[in-house]
Phi, psi and omega in degrees: 000321179295327181279351180225069187295346180272356180251139176266125177252150174211155180209149174258140179211152170248008183270071186286351181272350180287155180272108179256018185296338179265012183295124178286161183297334181272008175250105182271121183250125185242121178285135183247129179231154168209184185294345180266357181293118183288159182301324181294326176291320177298323177294319176297319176301312180303321180293325186246015187295344178298339180274349185260142180274320181212172170241153183230113184244124178277127179244169181305153184306321184269355183284153175297145178221162180261350181267125178282356181061030177214096184297340180289342178248357182216132179232025185299327183303324184245355180251342180251164179225142176086018182264149167254102182270128178252141179225144180287143176300137179220000000 
């Protein structure tokens, strides 16, 4: 990402203990949660959330969600900041 500043990169992760302090602005990092995410991981996220652009939470299949599951009509994951995006379990 540092070598290609004109390209936006993004990744979902549950690895909240990693050091993301050197993350360039064109690398969008999205925290991923689901019902199995333990409390200690959530605490690590809270400690390091300044490095994350958004959160992505998987919800039950029938629950309302904010993700249309079609990136061609929605680009919120990499263009917006501070969102909790919910997606149905699939």
